C-alpha positions as CSV (number, residue, x, y, z in Angstrom):
1,M,-39.6,-23.4,-2.7
2,V,-38.1,-25.9,-0.6
3,R,-34.8,-27.2,-1.0
4,C,-36.0,-29.2,1.2
5,P,-9.0,-22.4,27.5
6,S,-6.8,-20.4,25.4
7,P,-8.2,-16.5,24.6
8,F,-10.9,-16.6,22.0
9,R,-12.1,-14.1,19.9
10,A,-15.4,-14.1,18.4
11,L,-17.4,-13.2,15.6
12,V,-21.1,-12.9,15.2
13,V,-22.7,-14.0,12.2
14,V,-26.6,-13.8,11.9
15,V,-28.0,-16.5,10.3
16,S,-31.7,-17.1,9.6
17,F,-33.1,-20.5,8.7
18,A,-36.7,-21.7,7.6
19,A,-38.1,-24.3,9.9
20,L,-39.6,-28.0,9.5
21,A,-42.7,-28.4,12.2
22,T,-41.7,-31.8,13.0
23,F,-38.4,-33.3,14.2
24,V,-38.4,-37.2,13.2
25,A,-36.3,-40.1,11.7
26,G,-36.8,-40.8,8.4
27,C,-36.1,-38.9,5.0
28,G,-38.2,-36.9,2.9
29,S,-39.0,-36.7,-0.8
30,D,-38.1,-32.7,-1.3
31,K,-35.4,-30.5,-3.3
32,G,-27.8,-33.8,-0.2
33,A,-14.2,-35.8,9.5
34,A,-11.0,-33.9,8.4
35,S,-8.1,-32.3,9.9
36,T,-6.9,-28.6,10.0
37,T,-4.2,-27.4,8.2
38,T,-4.4,-23.8,7.4
39,T,-3.9,-21.3,10.3
40,A,-6.4,-18.6,9.8
41,A,-4.7,-15.8,11.7
42,S,-1.8,-15.8,8.9
43,A,-5.0,-14.8,6.3
44,A,-6.2,-11.7,8.4
45,P,-5.3,-8.5,7.3
46,T,-2.3,-6.5,8.9
47,T,-3.6,-3.7,10.7
48,T,-2.8,-0.8,13.2
49,S,-5.0,0.3,16.3
50,R,-7.2,3.1,15.8
51,P,-10.1,4.1,17.8
52,P,-13.2,1.8,17.9
53,A,-16.8,2.8,16.2
54,K,-18.4,5.3,18.3
55,P,-22.1,5.0,19.7
56,G,-24.3,6.3,17.2
57,S,-22.7,5.8,14.5
58,K,-23.5,4.2,11.5
59,P,-23.0,0.7,11.6
60,C,-20.4,0.5,8.6
61,S,-18.7,4.2,8.9
62,S,-15.8,3.2,11.1
63,T,-12.6,4.5,9.8
64,A,-10.5,2.5,12.3
65,S,-8.4,-0.7,11.0
66,A,-10.2,-4.4,11.3
67,P,-9.2,-6.0,14.0
68,H,-7.1,-8.9,13.7
69,T,-9.5,-11.3,15.2
70,Y,-13.2,-10.7,16.3
71,E,-14.9,-12.0,19.9
72,H,-18.5,-12.6,18.3
73,V,-20.0,-13.5,15.1
74,V,-23.5,-13.5,14.5
75,M,-25.1,-15.7,11.5
76,L,-28.7,-15.0,10.1
77,V,-29.6,-17.0,7.4
78,E,-33.0,-16.4,5.1
79,E,-34.5,-18.5,2.7
80,N,-35.6,-19.0,-0.9
81,R,-34.6,-15.8,-2.6
82,T,-31.9,-14.5,-5.4
83,W,-30.7,-11.1,-6.1
84,T,-31.9,-11.4,-9.6
85,G,-32.8,-14.2,-12.2
86,G,-32.8,-17.4,-11.2
87,R,-35.7,-20.3,-10.4
88,T,-36.7,-18.5,-6.9
89,P,-38.2,-14.9,-5.9
90,Q,-36.1,-12.0,-6.4
91,V,-35.4,-9.1,-3.6
92,G,-33.5,-7.1,-6.2
93,M,-29.3,-6.3,-6.2
94,G,-29.0,-5.4,-2.5
95,F,-32.2,-5.6,-1.5
96,S,-33.5,-2.9,-4.1
97,G,-36.6,-4.4,-4.4
98,G,-38.6,-2.1,-2.3
99,E,-40.1,-4.3,0.2
100,M,-36.8,-4.6,2.3
101,P,-36.0,-1.0,3.5
102,Y,-33.9,-2.1,7.0
103,L,-31.8,-4.7,4.6
104,A,-31.7,-2.3,1.5
105,S,-30.3,0.7,4.2
106,L,-27.7,-1.7,5.6
107,A,-26.2,-2.8,2.3
108,A,-26.1,0.8,0.9
109,Q,-23.9,1.4,4.0
110,C,-22.3,-2.1,4.3
111,S,-21.0,-5.0,1.9
112,Y,-22.5,-7.4,-0.2
113,Y,-21.3,-9.4,-3.1
114,T,-23.1,-9.2,-6.2
115,D,-22.3,-12.8,-7.0
116,W,-22.5,-15.8,-4.6
117,A,-22.5,-19.1,-5.1
118,E,-24.4,-21.9,-2.8
119,T,-23.1,-25.0,-1.6
120,N,-24.8,-27.4,-4.0
121,S,-27.0,-26.0,-7.0
122,R,-28.6,-29.4,-7.0
123,Q,-30.2,-29.4,-3.3
124,N,-32.2,-27.9,-1.2
125,S,-32.1,-26.0,2.2
126,L,-30.3,-28.8,4.3
127,N,-27.2,-29.5,2.0
128,Q,-26.6,-25.5,2.1
129,Y,-26.5,-25.4,5.8
130,I,-24.5,-28.2,6.3
131,G,-22.2,-26.4,3.3
132,L,-22.3,-23.3,5.4
133,T,-21.3,-24.7,8.8
134,S,-18.7,-27.6,7.4
135,G,-17.6,-26.4,3.5
136,V,-18.8,-30.2,2.8
137,A,-21.9,-31.0,0.1
138,N,-22.7,-34.2,2.3
139,R,-24.0,-37.2,0.8
140,R,-26.2,-38.0,3.7
141,T,-27.6,-34.8,4.0
142,V,-29.7,-34.7,1.0
143,F,-33.5,-33.8,0.0
144,D,-34.3,-32.3,3.4
145,C,-34.0,-35.3,5.4
146,T,-34.5,-35.2,9.3
147,P,-32.0,-36.3,11.5
148,S,-32.1,-39.7,11.9
149,A,-29.0,-42.7,11.7
150,I,-29.2,-42.3,8.0
151,C,-29.3,-38.1,7.7
152,R,-26.2,-36.7,9.9
153,S,-22.9,-35.7,9.5
154,T,-19.7,-36.5,11.0
155,D,-17.8,-34.1,9.7
156,D,-15.7,-31.6,11.3
157,N,-17.8,-28.4,11.5
158,L,-17.9,-24.3,12.8
159,F,-19.8,-25.4,16.0
160,R,-17.1,-28.1,17.0
161,Q,-14.3,-25.6,16.0
162,V,-15.5,-22.8,18.1
163,R,-16.1,-25.3,21.3
164,D,-12.7,-26.9,20.9
165,A,-11.2,-23.5,20.9
166,G,-12.4,-22.8,24.2
167,G,-15.8,-20.3,22.8
168,T,-19.4,-20.6,23.2
169,P,-21.3,-21.8,19.8
170,R,-25.3,-21.4,20.2
171,T,-27.9,-22.2,17.6
172,Y,-30.9,-19.5,18.5
173,V,-34.3,-21.2,17.3
174,D,-37.0,-19.3,16.4
175,N,-40.6,-20.7,17.8
176,A,-38.9,-23.3,19.7
177,T,-39.5,-23.6,23.6
178,E,-37.2,-26.6,24.1
179,T,-33.7,-27.2,24.1
180,C,-32.2,-29.3,21.2
181,S,-35.3,-28.9,19.5
182,P,-36.9,-27.4,16.4
183,G,-39.9,-26.7,17.9
184,K,-42.3,-25.5,15.5
185,N,-39.1,-24.7,13.1
186,A,-37.7,-26.6,10.6
187,A,-34.9,-29.3,11.5
188,K,-33.4,-29.0,8.1
189,H,-32.5,-25.3,8.9
190,I,-30.8,-26.1,12.0
191,P,-27.6,-27.9,11.0
192,A,-26.5,-28.4,14.6
193,L,-29.2,-30.9,15.0
194,Y,-27.3,-33.2,12.1
195,Y,-23.6,-33.1,13.5
196,R,-23.1,-36.6,14.9
197,G,-19.3,-36.8,14.9
198,G,-17.1,-37.0,17.8
199,D,-18.8,-35.5,21.1
200,D,-21.2,-33.3,18.9
201,A,-24.3,-35.0,20.2
202,S,-24.0,-34.0,23.9
203,F,-23.7,-30.6,23.3
204,C,-27.2,-30.4,21.7
205,H,-28.9,-29.2,24.5
206,Q,-26.5,-27.1,25.5
207,E,-26.0,-25.5,22.3
208,V,-29.5,-25.2,20.6
209,V,-31.4,-23.2,22.2
210,P,-34.8,-21.2,22.0
211,L,-34.6,-18.0,20.6
212,S,-35.5,-16.4,23.9
213,Q,-32.0,-16.9,25.3
214,L,-30.7,-14.4,22.7
215,D,-29.2,-11.7,24.5
216,P,-27.7,-8.8,22.6
217,S,-26.0,-7.3,25.7
218,A,-24.0,-10.9,26.2
219,L,-23.4,-12.4,23.1
220,P,-21.6,-15.5,23.1
221,T,-18.8,-16.6,20.3
222,L,-21.1,-17.6,17.6
223,S,-24.5,-17.1,17.1
224,F,-26.5,-18.9,14.3
225,I,-29.8,-17.7,14.4
226,V,-32.8,-19.6,12.7
227,P,-36.0,-17.7,12.0
228,D,-39.4,-19.9,11.5
229,L,-40.7,-20.8,8.4
230,C,-42.2,-17.4,8.0
231,N,-40.0,-15.0,9.4
232,D,-36.9,-16.4,6.9
233,G,-39.1,-15.9,4.2
234,H,-39.9,-19.5,3.3
235,D,-43.8,-19.1,3.8
236,C,-44.3,-15.2,4.4
237,D,-43.0,-12.1,1.9
238,D,-40.2,-9.8,2.0
239,A,-41.5,-7.2,4.0
240,T,-42.0,-9.5,6.7
241,V,-38.5,-11.1,6.7
242,D,-37.5,-7.4,6.5
243,A,-39.2,-6.3,9.7
244,W,-38.0,-9.0,11.4
245,A,-34.6,-8.8,10.6
246,Q,-34.8,-5.1,11.9
247,K,-36.3,-6.7,15.5
248,T,-33.9,-8.9,15.7
249,L,-30.5,-7.4,14.4
250,S,-31.2,-3.9,15.8
251,P,-30.4,-4.5,18.9
252,I,-27.6,-6.3,18.1
253,L,-25.9,-3.6,16.2
254,A,-26.5,-0.9,19.2
255,S,-24.8,-3.4,21.6
256,K,-21.4,-2.6,23.2
257,A,-20.4,-5.9,21.4
258,Y,-20.5,-4.2,18.1
259,R,-19.9,-1.1,19.1
260,S,-16.2,-2.2,20.4
261,G,-15.6,-3.2,16.4
262,T,-15.2,-7.1,17.4
263,T,-18.6,-8.3,16.3
264,L,-19.0,-9.4,12.5
265,V,-22.9,-9.9,11.7
266,V,-23.6,-11.8,8.3
267,V,-27.1,-12.1,6.6
268,V,-27.2,-14.7,3.9
269,Y,-29.9,-16.7,2.0
270,D,-29.8,-20.4,1.6
271,E,-29.7,-20.9,-2.3
272,D,-29.9,-19.8,-5.8
273,Q,-26.9,-18.0,-6.8
274,P,-26.6,-15.0,-7.2
275,V,-27.5,-15.7,-3.6
276,P,-28.1,-12.3,-1.6
277,N,-25.8,-11.6,1.2
278,L,-24.8,-8.8,3.5
279,L,-21.5,-8.6,6.0
280,I,-21.6,-5.7,8.8
281,A,-18.9,-4.8,10.6
282,P,-18.2,-1.7,11.6
283,T,-14.7,-1.4,9.2
284,A,-17.0,-2.8,6.6
285,N,-16.2,-1.4,3.0
286,R,-19.6,0.3,1.5
287,G,-21.3,-1.1,-1.1
288,A,-21.4,-3.8,-3.7
289,I,-18.7,-6.0,-4.2
290,S,-18.1,-7.3,-8.2
291,T,-14.4,-8.4,-8.0
292,V,-14.8,-11.3,-6.0
293,T,-17.2,-14.1,-6.1
294,G,-18.7,-14.9,-2.7
295,S,-19.8,-18.4,-1.5
296,H,-21.0,-19.9,1.4
297,A,-17.2,-22.0,1.6
298,G,-16.0,-18.7,1.1
299,L,-17.9,-17.4,4.4
300,L,-17.1,-20.2,6.5
301,K,-13.3,-19.6,5.7
302,T,-13.8,-16.0,6.7
303,I,-15.7,-16.7,10.1
304,E,-12.9,-19.3,10.6
305,E,-10.2,-16.7,10.0
306,V,-11.8,-13.7,12.0
307,L,-12.5,-15.8,14.9
308,G,-9.0,-17.3,14.8
309,L,-9.6,-20.7,14.0
310,P,-7.7,-22.9,11.6
311,V,-9.5,-23.5,8.3
312,M,-10.4,-27.2,8.1
313,D,-9.2,-28.9,5.4
314,Q,-12.4,-30.6,4.1
315,G,-14.9,-29.9,1.0
316,Q,-14.9,-26.8,-0.5
317,L,-12.9,-25.0,2.1
318,P,-9.5,-25.3,0.7
319,D,-10.2,-24.0,-2.8
320,A,-12.6,-21.2,-1.3
321,V,-11.5,-17.3,-1.5
322,S,-11.5,-15.4,2.0
323,L,-13.8,-12.3,1.9
324,R,-11.8,-10.8,4.6
325,S,-9.5,-8.6,2.0
326,S,-12.3,-7.6,-0.4
327,S,-14.7,-6.5,2.3
328,N,-12.4,-5.1,4.8
329,L,-13.1,-7.4,7.8
């Protein structure tokens, strides 16, 4: 289905997005600037110093306290599934459907929310991706339109926040060979191509790069990983998605950056409540969380907090519930 230079700490969230084969102006027909006021650090859990997770330990088995801030966040966004019910195919609660053993094993050890809401239930992919990175259900990024003068966002966004704080945001595009291009991926799954406020556009060639440039041993502050239309589940089955996720995430979870306890990895789908989701960090609570409803806006607020960024005062963010406490990040 197509809904179509001060010290800086970073959090790695892995996000997978299905991609369009072309990058042209105009809009398709498929099925959507603000101030920063709340200091993220004030919402972070109180912690004490304990040893980080040791090499060889399970990804979420550490008894250490959650860090005040993280150095890396990796986001991987997948496509067109729900836990159970809904209008899209189901992966089973906690990836229990049987075709995704790798993600199911991570869900059993780390945190996932039994209920999770997308940005805009009336819109498809693009509006959800913009919401994941800005908190805004933008009226100009609807119906999976391609980047153009009439299909863009000037809102503040996570990439700009990281950049302005002295960090390094990167979007890694599967099946692309050039910078600032979707290649054989889908533009609608690459939100950085749509941000045109401030000096956003001038950083596109530096920050939107082929997936081949991802180095687990040298992670940037923010890694936004965009699988192609097969590897994100848009056009291929769950087994393919799981195998690609394992190939991509395993080196990150084995990296020094992750084992040091200062990297957060997030896997989330784009749409259709309850949206499948997974939060991976050494201190993350184990298994299902049903006491809090997760959301794309809540995830964005959480990422801002763990990176020590101010929470943007726009869109759905002021009312969003942070996930730090419930998942022990």
